[in-house]
C-alpha positions as CSV (number, residue, x, y, z in Angstrom):
1,M,-28.4,-32.5,3.9
2,N,-26.7,-30.3,1.4
3,D,-22.9,-30.1,1.1
4,F,-22.1,-26.3,1.0
5,S,-18.3,-26.9,1.3
6,G,-16.4,-24.8,-1.1
7,C,-19.1,-22.1,-1.2
8,Y,-18.9,-18.5,0.1
9,V,-21.7,-16.8,1.8
10,V,-22.3,-13.0,1.7
11,L,-24.2,-11.5,4.5
12,D,-25.5,-8.1,3.7
13,R,-27.1,-6.4,6.7
14,D,-28.7,-2.9,6.6
15,M,-29.2,-2.2,10.2
16,E,-31.0,1.1,9.7
17,E,-33.8,-0.6,7.5
18,L,-33.6,-3.9,9.2
19,I,-33.0,-5.8,6.0
20,F,-30.8,-8.9,6.0
21,D,-29.8,-10.5,2.8
22,T,-27.8,-13.7,2.3
23,M,-26.4,-14.8,-1.1
24,V,-24.3,-18.1,-1.8
25,F,-21.5,-17.9,-4.4
26,S,-19.5,-20.8,-5.7
27,T,-16.2,-18.9,-5.5
28,Y,-14.6,-16.2,-3.4
29,E,-14.1,-14.1,-6.5
30,K,-17.8,-14.1,-7.4
31,A,-18.7,-13.1,-3.8
32,L,-16.0,-10.3,-3.8
33,K,-17.4,-9.0,-7.1
34,Y,-21.0,-8.7,-5.5
35,V,-19.4,-6.9,-2.5
36,Q,-17.4,-4.5,-4.8
37,N,-20.5,-3.7,-6.7
38,A,-22.5,-3.0,-3.6
39,I,-19.8,-0.8,-2.3
40,K,-19.7,1.0,-5.6
41,D,-23.4,1.6,-5.3
42,G,-23.0,2.7,-1.8
43,Q,-20.5,5.4,-2.5
44,N,-23.3,7.8,-3.3
45,L,-25.6,6.6,-0.6
46,Y,-23.4,6.7,2.5
47,D,-21.1,9.3,4.1
48,R,-18.4,6.7,4.9
49,V,-17.4,3.4,3.3
50,F,-14.5,1.4,4.7
51,Q,-13.2,-2.1,5.0
52,D,-13.3,-3.4,8.6
53,D,-11.2,-6.4,8.1
54,K,-10.2,-8.7,5.2
55,N,-13.7,-9.9,4.6
56,S,-15.9,-7.3,6.1
57,W,-17.0,-3.7,4.9
58,I,-19.0,-1.1,6.6
59,M,-21.1,1.7,5.0
60,Q,-22.4,4.4,7.3
61,N,-24.1,7.8,7.5
62,D,-23.4,9.9,10.5
63,G,-25.9,9.2,13.3
64,E,-27.4,6.2,11.7
65,Q,-27.1,2.5,11.9
66,S,-24.4,0.8,9.6
67,R,-24.8,-1.4,6.7
68,I,-22.4,-4.3,7.1
69,I,-21.4,-6.7,4.4
70,E,-19.2,-9.8,5.1
71,I,-17.9,-12.7,3.2
72,S,-17.6,-16.1,5.0
73,N,-16.9,-19.6,3.9
74,K,-18.7,-21.0,7.0
75,A,-22.4,-21.1,7.3
76,I,-24.9,-22.7,9.5
77,W,-27.9,-24.2,7.5
């Protein structure tokens, strides 16, 4: 069994395309940098981009499913 304590998991779910990505980062800062880059790329692709809570962001076009990105330090393996 692997010990993933101290790791941060980014869940990137594009509900429109049914694409689910999971990335593991060694620090919160690295995970946040990935999210910031994804949001920067998404600014031109989505009508609305907003932060849902401290560790969750939503990108959405009107009338379509959302793309949700979350950072968590808890994962089930």
